[in-house]
C-alpha positions as CSV (number, residue, x, y, z in Angstrom):
1,M,-12.4,-6.8,-17.5
2,A,-9.6,-6.6,-15.3
3,E,-9.8,-3.4,-12.8
4,K,-7.7,-0.3,-13.2
5,V,-6.1,0.9,-9.9
6,L,-3.7,4.0,-9.6
7,V,-2.0,4.8,-7.1
8,I,-0.9,7.7,-5.5
9,G,2.6,7.9,-4.3
10,A,5.2,5.4,-4.9
11,G,6.7,5.4,-1.1
12,M,6.6,2.8,1.1
13,A,3.2,2.7,1.3
14,G,2.5,3.0,-2.9
15,L,5.1,0.2,-3.6
16,W,3.3,-1.8,-0.9
17,T,0.3,-1.6,-2.7
18,A,1.4,-2.2,-6.0
19,L,2.8,-5.2,-4.3
20,A,-0.4,-6.7,-3.0
21,L,-3.0,-5.7,-5.4
22,A,-0.7,-6.8,-8.9
23,P,-1.3,-10.2,-8.6
24,G,-4.0,-11.7,-10.3
25,D,-5.1,-9.5,-13.2
26,R,-5.6,-6.0,-12.0
27,E,-3.6,-3.6,-14.0
28,V,-1.8,-1.5,-11.3
29,V,0.1,1.7,-11.8
30,L,1.6,3.9,-9.5
31,L,2.0,7.7,-9.7
32,E,4.8,9.8,-8.2
33,R,5.3,13.4,-8.2
34,D,9.6,12.6,-7.6
35,P,11.8,11.8,-9.8
36,P,13.2,8.0,-10.0
37,P,16.1,6.6,-8.5
38,P,19.7,7.1,-9.5
39,Q,21.0,4.6,-11.5
40,G,23.9,3.8,-9.2
41,G,23.8,2.0,-6.0
42,P,22.8,2.7,-1.8
43,D,25.4,5.3,-1.3
44,E,24.1,7.3,-4.3
45,A,20.8,7.0,-3.4
46,F,21.6,8.3,-0.2
47,E,23.3,11.6,-1.4
48,T,21.2,12.2,-4.5
49,W,17.5,11.1,-5.1
50,N,15.1,13.9,-4.5
51,R,12.2,12.8,-2.7
52,R,10.5,15.9,-1.2
53,G,7.1,14.0,-0.7
54,V,9.1,12.3,2.1
55,G,9.7,14.1,4.5
56,H,11.1,11.3,6.9
57,L,13.4,9.9,4.2
58,R,16.4,10.6,5.2
59,H,15.5,9.5,9.0
60,S,16.3,6.6,11.2
61,H,14.8,3.4,10.3
62,A,14.1,-0.1,11.5
63,F,11.6,-2.1,10.2
64,L,9.4,-4.5,12.7
65,A,9.3,-8.1,12.7
66,R,5.5,-7.5,11.1
67,L,7.3,-5.9,7.9
68,R,10.2,-8.5,7.6
69,L,7.5,-11.5,7.8
70,L,5.5,-10.2,5.2
71,I,9.0,-9.8,3.0
72,R,10.2,-13.2,3.8
73,D,7.6,-15.3,3.8
74,Q,5.9,-13.6,0.7
75,H,8.9,-11.9,-1.2
76,P,11.7,-14.0,-0.6
77,Q,13.5,-12.9,-3.1
78,L,13.4,-9.1,-2.0
79,L,14.7,-10.1,1.5
80,A,18.1,-11.8,-0.6
81,E,18.4,-8.3,-2.2
82,L,17.6,-5.8,0.6
83,L,20.6,-8.3,2.4
84,A,22.9,-8.2,-0.9
85,A,22.5,-4.3,-0.6
86,G,23.6,-4.1,2.7
87,C,20.4,-4.0,4.8
88,R,20.7,-5.8,8.1
89,D,19.1,-8.5,9.6
90,L,19.1,-8.5,13.6
91,G,18.2,-11.0,15.4
92,F,16.5,-11.5,18.8
93,E,19.4,-12.6,20.5
94,G,21.3,-9.0,20.0
95,G,18.5,-7.5,22.7
96,L,19.1,-9.7,25.3
97,S,20.3,-8.6,28.5
98,E,23.7,-10.2,29.7
99,S,22.5,-12.3,32.5
100,Q,19.6,-13.6,29.6
101,K,22.6,-14.3,26.8
102,R,24.2,-16.1,29.8
103,T,21.0,-18.7,30.1
104,Y,20.0,-18.0,26.8
105,V,18.5,-21.0,24.5
106,P,17.1,-20.2,21.3
107,L,13.3,-21.2,20.5
108,P,12.1,-21.3,16.8
109,I,10.3,-18.7,17.7
110,D,12.9,-16.2,17.8
111,A,13.4,-16.5,14.4
112,D,10.2,-14.2,13.8
113,L,11.5,-11.9,16.2
114,A,14.3,-9.9,14.1
115,V,14.0,-6.5,12.8
116,L,15.5,-5.2,9.4
117,T,18.1,-2.2,9.2
118,S,19.2,0.1,6.6
119,R,18.8,3.9,5.1
120,R,15.7,4.4,4.2
121,T,16.9,5.5,1.1
122,T,18.9,1.9,0.6
123,F,15.6,0.1,1.7
124,E,13.1,1.9,-0.9
125,L,15.9,2.1,-3.6
126,V,15.7,-2.0,-3.3
127,M,12.2,-2.2,-3.3
128,R,11.5,0.0,-6.2
129,R,13.8,-1.8,-8.2
130,Y,12.3,-5.5,-7.6
131,V,8.0,-3.8,-8.0
132,E,9.5,-2.7,-10.8
133,R,10.1,-6.2,-12.5
134,Q,6.9,-7.1,-11.5
135,A,4.2,-8.3,-13.7
136,N,1.2,-6.1,-14.2
137,L,3.1,-2.9,-12.7
138,S,4.2,0.2,-13.7
139,I,5.6,3.6,-12.4
140,R,5.3,7.0,-13.4
141,S,7.7,9.5,-12.3
142,G,7.2,13.0,-12.8
143,V,4.0,13.0,-12.7
144,F,1.5,15.1,-10.5
145,V,-1.9,14.3,-9.1
146,K,-3.8,17.7,-9.3
147,E,-7.2,16.5,-8.5
148,L,-9.4,13.9,-7.7
149,Q,-12.0,13.3,-10.2
150,V,-15.4,13.1,-8.1
151,T,-19.2,11.6,-9.9
152,P,-21.1,12.9,-7.6
153,G,-24.0,11.0,-5.8
154,T,-26.1,10.0,-2.7
155,V,-22.6,8.3,-2.3
156,P,-19.8,10.0,-4.6
157,T,-17.7,7.8,-6.3
158,V,-14.1,8.6,-7.6
159,T,-13.7,8.3,-11.1
160,G,-9.8,8.7,-12.0
161,V,-7.5,11.9,-11.5
162,I,-6.0,14.6,-13.5
163,I,-2.1,15.1,-13.6
164,E,0.5,17.3,-14.6
165,D,3.2,16.1,-16.6
166,V,6.1,17.3,-18.8
167,D,2.9,17.4,-21.5
168,G,0.4,19.5,-19.4
169,L,-2.8,18.2,-17.8
170,H,-3.9,15.2,-18.1
171,T,-7.1,12.7,-17.2
172,L,-6.7,9.1,-16.2
173,S,-9.6,7.4,-15.1
174,A,-9.8,4.3,-13.3
175,D,-11.9,1.8,-10.9
176,I,-9.9,2.4,-8.1
177,V,-8.2,5.3,-6.8
178,V,-5.3,4.3,-3.9
179,D,-4.8,7.6,-2.1
180,A,-0.6,6.6,-0.6
181,G,0.4,10.1,-1.2
182,G,1.6,10.1,2.6
183,R,0.7,13.0,5.7
184,T,0.7,15.6,2.6
185,S,-1.9,14.1,0.5
186,S,-4.2,16.6,0.1
187,A,-6.8,13.8,-1.6
188,V,-9.0,13.5,1.6
189,E,-9.4,17.2,1.6
190,Q,-10.3,17.5,-1.8
191,L,-13.1,14.8,-1.2
192,R,-14.3,17.0,2.3
193,E,-14.6,20.0,-0.2
194,A,-16.7,18.1,-2.6
195,G,-18.8,17.8,0.4
196,V,-17.8,14.0,1.6
197,A,-18.1,13.6,5.2
198,I,-14.9,11.8,6.5
199,P,-14.3,11.7,10.0
200,E,-10.8,12.4,12.0
201,E,-9.2,12.7,15.0
202,S,-6.1,14.0,15.7
203,E,-3.5,14.9,17.8
204,D,0.2,16.6,18.2
205,C,3.1,14.4,19.0
206,G,4.3,16.8,21.4
207,I,8.1,16.2,19.9
208,L,10.6,17.1,17.0
209,Y,13.0,15.0,15.7
210,Y,16.6,15.2,14.6
211,T,19.1,12.6,12.7
212,R,22.3,12.7,11.5
213,H,23.9,10.2,9.6
214,Y,27.5,8.8,10.3
215,R,29.7,6.1,8.5
216,L,32.3,3.9,10.3
217,N,35.9,4.9,9.3
218,P,37.8,2.4,7.5
219,G,39.1,-0.7,9.5
220,A,36.9,0.9,12.6
221,P,34.3,-1.8,13.7
222,E,31.3,-1.1,15.3
223,P,31.5,0.0,19.2
224,E,30.7,-2.7,21.7
225,R,27.6,-2.7,23.2
226,G,28.2,-1.9,26.9
227,K,26.1,-1.2,29.9
228,A,25.2,2.2,29.0
229,P,22.2,2.2,26.6
230,L,22.2,2.7,23.0
231,T,18.7,3.8,23.6
232,G,17.1,6.0,26.3
233,D,14.2,8.2,27.3
234,L,15.6,11.3,29.6
235,E,12.2,12.9,29.7
236,Y,13.9,15.9,28.4
237,L,15.8,14.2,25.5
238,K,14.8,10.6,23.8
239,F,17.8,9.1,21.7
240,G,18.8,5.8,20.3
241,V,21.5,4.8,17.6
242,F,20.5,2.5,14.2
243,P,22.8,1.0,12.5
244,G,22.2,0.9,9.1
245,D,23.8,-0.7,5.8
246,N,27.2,-0.8,4.5
247,G,28.9,0.7,7.3
248,C,26.5,3.6,7.8
249,F,24.6,4.4,10.7
250,S,22.2,7.3,12.2
251,I,22.0,8.7,15.6
252,T,18.1,10.2,16.1
253,L,17.2,12.6,19.1
254,C,13.9,13.2,20.3
255,V,12.9,16.8,21.9
256,P,9.6,17.8,23.3
257,D,7.8,21.2,22.4
258,I,8.4,22.2,25.7
259,E,12.0,22.4,26.1
260,E,12.2,25.2,23.4
261,E,16.0,26.3,24.2
262,L,17.3,22.6,23.5
263,R,15.0,21.9,20.4
264,K,16.1,25.4,18.8
265,T,19.9,24.9,19.3
266,I,19.9,21.1,18.7
267,V,19.6,21.2,14.8
268,G,23.7,22.9,14.4
269,P,25.7,20.1,13.6
270,A,28.3,20.8,16.7
271,V,25.3,20.9,19.3
272,F,24.2,17.8,18.1
273,D,27.3,15.9,18.4
274,A,28.1,17.6,21.5
275,V,24.8,15.9,23.1
276,C,25.5,12.2,21.6
277,T,29.1,12.9,22.8
278,A,27.5,13.9,26.7
279,L,25.3,10.3,26.3
280,P,27.3,7.5,27.6
281,G,26.0,4.8,25.0
282,L,26.3,7.0,22.4
283,A,29.7,8.8,22.7
284,P,31.4,5.7,21.4
285,W,30.0,6.0,18.2
286,V,30.6,9.5,17.1
287,D,33.9,9.9,18.7
288,P,36.3,10.7,15.5
289,T,38.3,7.7,16.1
290,T,35.2,5.6,14.9
291,S,33.2,7.6,12.6
292,T,32.8,10.6,10.6
293,A,29.0,12.4,10.0
294,I,27.9,12.2,6.2
295,S,25.3,14.4,6.1
296,K,23.7,17.5,8.0
297,V,20.9,17.5,10.9
298,F,17.6,16.7,9.6
299,G,14.9,18.0,11.4
300,M,11.4,16.8,10.9
301,G,8.3,18.7,13.1
302,D,4.7,19.1,12.5
303,L,4.3,15.5,14.0
304,H,0.8,14.4,14.8
305,S,-1.3,11.0,15.1
306,R,-4.1,10.8,13.0
307,W,-6.9,8.3,12.3
308,R,-9.5,8.7,9.5
309,D,-13.0,6.4,9.4
310,M,-13.7,5.7,6.1
311,A,-17.4,4.1,6.7
312,P,-18.3,6.0,9.9
313,G,-21.3,4.0,11.3
314,G,-20.6,1.4,8.5
315,K,-21.4,3.3,5.8
316,A,-19.2,4.1,3.1
317,A,-18.3,7.7,2.8
318,V,-17.0,7.6,-1.4
319,L,-16.9,4.7,-3.5
320,G,-13.8,3.9,-5.7
321,F,-11.5,5.2,-3.1
322,F,-8.9,4.4,-0.2
323,P,-6.4,5.8,1.3
324,V,-3.1,3.6,2.5
325,G,-0.6,4.4,5.1
326,D,0.1,8.3,6.8
327,S,-3.1,9.5,4.1
328,H,-5.1,6.9,6.7
329,V,-3.5,6.6,9.8
330,R,-0.9,8.4,10.8
331,T,1.7,7.7,13.9
332,N,4.1,8.8,15.7
333,P,7.4,7.9,13.9
334,L,9.0,7.3,17.6
335,Y,7.2,4.0,17.7
336,G,8.7,2.3,14.2
337,R,5.3,1.3,12.8
338,G,4.7,3.6,9.9
339,C,6.3,1.3,7.2
340,S,4.7,-1.7,9.3
341,F,0.8,-0.2,9.2
342,A,0.9,0.4,5.5
343,A,2.4,-2.7,4.4
344,V,-0.4,-4.1,6.8
345,S,-3.2,-1.8,5.3
346,A,-2.8,-2.7,1.9
347,H,-2.2,-6.6,2.6
348,L,-5.7,-5.7,4.3
349,L,-7.1,-3.4,1.1
350,R,-6.5,-7.0,-0.9
351,D,-8.4,-8.7,1.2
352,A,-11.5,-6.7,0.9
353,L,-11.3,-6.2,-2.4
354,N,-10.8,-9.9,-3.2
355,L,-13.8,-11.0,-1.2
356,F,-16.2,-8.2,-2.1
357,S,-17.6,-6.8,-5.4
358,D,-19.8,-4.1,-4.4
359,P,-17.6,-0.8,-4.0
360,A,-19.5,0.1,-0.8
361,A,-19.0,-3.3,0.9
362,R,-15.3,-3.0,-0.4
363,L,-14.4,0.1,2.0
364,D,-16.6,-0.9,4.7
365,A,-14.4,-4.2,4.9
366,Y,-11.2,-2.5,4.7
367,Q,-12.2,-0.2,7.2
368,R,-13.0,-2.5,10.1
369,R,-10.1,-5.1,9.3
370,V,-8.2,-1.5,9.7
371,E,-9.8,-0.5,13.0
372,A,-9.3,-4.2,14.6
373,E,-5.5,-4.8,13.0
374,L,-4.2,-1.5,13.9
375,R,-6.2,0.5,16.4
376,P,-5.1,-1.4,19.0
377,Y,-0.9,-0.1,18.5
378,Y,-2.6,3.1,17.1
379,S,-4.2,3.8,20.7
380,V,-1.3,2.6,22.7
381,M,1.1,5.1,21.0
382,R,-1.3,7.9,21.6
383,D,-1.5,7.1,25.1
384,A,2.0,7.2,25.6
385,D,2.5,10.6,23.5
386,R,-0.1,11.9,26.1
387,S,1.9,10.5,28.9
388,A,5.2,11.9,27.5
389,I,3.6,15.7,26.9
390,R,2.2,15.9,30.4
391,R,5.9,14.6,31.7
392,A,7.7,16.9,30.0
393,R,6.0,19.7,31.1
394,Q,5.5,18.6,34.9
395,A,9.4,18.3,34.5
396,L,10.0,22.0,34.3
397,T,7.1,22.9,36.8
398,P,8.5,23.5,40.5
399,G,7.7,21.9,42.8
400,H,5.5,19.5,40.7
401,R,4.9,16.6,42.9
402,P,3.1,13.5,41.0
403,S,0.1,12.3,42.4
404,L,0.0,8.5,44.4
405,K,-1.3,7.0,41.3
406,S,1.1,8.2,38.8
407,R,4.0,7.0,41.2
408,I,2.4,3.7,41.5
409,A,2.1,3.1,38.1
410,R,5.6,4.5,36.9
411,R,7.2,2.1,39.7
412,F,5.6,-0.8,38.6
413,I,6.7,0.0,35.0
414,E,10.5,0.6,35.8
415,D,10.8,-1.7,39.4
416,G,8.5,-4.2,37.6
417,V,7.9,-4.9,34.1
418,A,11.3,-3.1,32.9
419,V,13.5,-5.6,35.5
420,A,11.1,-8.6,34.2
421,V,11.5,-8.4,30.5
422,R,15.4,-7.6,31.4
423,S,15.7,-10.7,33.4
424,D,13.3,-13.4,31.7
425,T,13.5,-14.5,27.9
426,D,10.4,-15.6,28.1
427,L,8.8,-12.8,29.4
428,L,10.8,-10.6,26.6
429,R,9.6,-12.8,23.8
430,A,6.0,-12.1,24.9
431,A,6.8,-8.2,24.9
432,L,8.6,-8.3,22.2
433,R,5.5,-9.8,19.7
434,G,3.4,-7.0,21.1
435,F,5.9,-4.7,20.3
436,H,6.7,-5.9,16.7
437,M,3.0,-6.5,16.0
438,L,2.5,-10.2,16.5
439,E,-0.1,-9.6,18.6
440,D,-2.3,-7.0,21.0
441,P,0.6,-5.0,22.2
442,Q,-1.1,-5.4,25.9
443,A,-1.7,-9.1,25.5
444,W,0.9,-10.3,27.3
445,L,0.6,-8.3,30.2
446,K,-3.1,-9.4,30.8
447,R,-2.0,-13.6,30.8
448,P,-1.7,-14.9,34.6
449,A,1.5,-16.6,34.2
450,N,2.9,-13.2,32.9
451,I,1.5,-10.7,35.3
452,S,2.1,-13.1,38.0
453,K,6.0,-12.6,36.8
454,V,6.0,-9.5,36.5
455,L,4.6,-9.0,40.1
456,G,7.1,-11.8,41.5
457,Y,10.3,-9.2,40.4
458,W,8.3,-6.3,41.7
459,A,8.4,-7.3,44.7
460,R,11.9,-8.6,45.1
461,G,12.7,-5.0,45.9
462,R,15.4,-3.0,43.8
463,K,18.2,-4.7,46.0
464,A,18.0,-7.8,44.9
465,N,17.3,-6.6,41.0
466,A,19.5,-4.5,40.9
467,A,21.4,-6.8,38.2
468,A,18.8,-6.1,36.0
469,Y,18.1,-2.0,36.0
470,R,20.0,0.0,32.8
471,P,22.4,2.6,33.9
472,K,21.1,6.0,33.6
473,G,21.6,6.8,30.0
474,G,22.8,10.7,30.3
475,P,22.8,13.9,32.4
476,E,20.4,15.7,34.2
477,R,18.5,18.6,32.1
478,A,20.2,20.9,33.7
479,D,23.8,19.7,33.9
480,M,22.8,18.8,29.5
481,L,21.6,22.6,28.5
482,R,24.5,23.9,31.0
483,G,27.0,22.1,29.0
484,L,25.7,22.9,25.9
485,G,25.8,26.9,27.3
486,L,22.1,27.0,27.4
487,S,19.9,28.6,30.4
488,P,18.0,25.3,32.0
489,E,15.8,28.2,33.4
490,L,14.4,29.9,30.4
491,D,12.1,27.6,29.5
492,V,10.7,27.0,33.1
493,E,10.5,30.9,33.1
494,R,8.2,30.0,29.9
495,V,6.1,27.7,31.3
496,L,5.4,29.4,34.6
497,A,4.7,32.8,32.5
498,G,1.9,30.9,29.9
499,G,4.1,31.0,27.3
500,V,4.2,27.6,26.3
501,R,1.1,25.3,25.4
């Protein structure tokens, strides 16, 4: 008999799970607590679609090459519909430095290194309508999953869910329950209350996010990409411009937790725009002659990375239940991998279900595949977060001097790796393959030919490589805070007094 699959959530993880599992004879039902999208187009979706379950719905998004290739190769019609709705396909050549552009010769691989950009609401609107047209799929909106149905046993089994909708409480049975409910899902906590042991590692990402959306004024082109960077890390502030759909774009500013004075005020629209104006690469974008703000400043906190093991020691913790997306592996949004993680996980789940019929073997296979595919990116992200948290604290510690090892490592990155990838187009291609999840993120730098090139650029020295350095992205911390009418000393005093963790 055909398997019935209930998917909790119809966000990106749920939609990708539906597309992955529906082909064949499975019946897939998505249970979504939020209302369906409006009948109109992208602008109406952005302005009116209420998605309480997606806290980052109106934050900046760029969809990595790994995700784009899944769409291009498996759902070409979806790609066509996304582009028709205004989503943008940004090619590899757009990321070249000025010196690289002068000698650039396209290669076939470059077509695989493009990214899709749009407002998240536009992407999800188009994808949801595409999913709704597929066979074996249905979406029930306004349905809140209150509880999992768990049958006790040596290994407990999830056999369905209890839902609440406009008609009251109901029980839905299923052969498989997929938790795509995101970071606020309570399904795993319910399993733990039922005695299921699910190990978890979790760490604070150490930052808060702030995003504002803008629209280009009628007739105004996007500012030209000059030397001033559109993305950057000033240690007290990370920033980026994200081109969107239909003349829209967004800017995201990330502030370390420890920078309390800045993060308390940056949510104000006037302060947010003042910060952007102080950053040379962003100032032309927020110039009133170029664009008009179309949203408030959206803040996002409580950012933690998280990795859950559903089959500790190779033994399934529960049967008939599979988490996908943020309910399984949660990442720092700074790296833009959440949607790609969800899509890849959905396809790994499909493979495990197709290869095995035994419920325990299915979960073990799924967990092992997720570990093999996603753990390298998760580990690199976690280590980068740890390093950023340390640097943010050190920047507020008077008299701090980094260790010799730290100074050498930083010089290697700034004077070796960064210079090399902005000088050598083949190295840029190699680095981007790791960034876009097309291979292990550290593989490219382990290849002898690549590391030899990097060391060669490092050995040339800063004077010889001067043209390859990006200009400083913005003012020093003290200058920025004073320009905003804030005290640069208050957070330093809090650190010295032990008032921050």
